[in-house]
C-alpha positions in Angstrom: 53.0 59.0 42.9 56.3 58.1 44.3 58.0 53.9 43.8 55.8 52.3 45.7 57.3 49.7 47.5 54.4 46.5 48.2 55.4 44.4 51.1 53.5 42.2 54.1 52.1 43.4 57.3 54.6 40.5 58.6 57.6 42.0 57.1 56.1 45.8 57.6 56.1 45.5 61.3 59.9 43.8 61.8 61.5 46.0 59.3 59.5 49.8 60.0 62.4 51.3 61.1 63.8 50.9 57.5 60.1 51.7 55.1 59.6 54.8 58.0 63.2 56.4 56.7 62.1 55.2 52.9 59.2 57.2 54.0 60.3 60.1 54.8 62.7 60.1 51.8 59.6 59.9 49.8 58.1 56.9 49.0 55.5 54.9 49.4 54.4 51.6 51.3 52.1 49.2 49.7 51.3 46.5 52.8 48.7 43.8 52.0 47.3 42.2 54.9 46.2 38.2 54.8 42.8 38.9 53.2 44.4 40.4 50.6 44.0 44.7 51.7 45.8 46.9 51.0 46.9 50.2 53.0 49.8 52.9 51.7 52.5 54.0 54.5 53.8 57.2 53.4 54.4 60.7 55.4 52.5 64.2 54.9 53.9 67.9 55.7 53.3 68.8 58.1 51.7 72.3 58.4 54.1 75.5 59.7 54.0 77.0 62.8 52.4 80.4 62.5 54.0 84.1 64.1 50.9 83.6 66.9 51.6 79.9 68.2 55.3 80.7 68.0 55.2 83.7 70.4 53.2 81.6 72.8 56.2 79.7 73.2 58.6 82.6 73.4 56.5 84.3 75.4 56.1 80.7 77.8 59.6 80.7 78.2 60.6 84.5 78.5 61.6 85.1 82.3 60.7 88.5 83.4 60.4 88.9 86.5 57.0 88.0 87.0 55.1 85.1 87.5 52.4 84.4 85.3 50.8 81.4 87.0 49.4 81.6 90.9 48.1 78.9 93.3 45.6 81.5 94.3 41.8 80.3 95.1 42.8 77.3 94.8 43.8 76.3 98.5 46.4 77.6 98.6 46.7 81.0 99.0 
């Protein structure tokens, strides 16, 4: 476990940008509510994009001169 910062919900909402930066830096923020429940705020690793996903985004942004999407068949013939 990384370093844990115990705080209250009120403090968490007031200083959210600070705790967000701390979580991005690898720290875990432990938030306690009035009922005594604890919640852990931390970041998760994002999954890397596959080559197929990246190529799909690129193909949609390339101008080949041909229209890829048309409105034919939707009342605008």
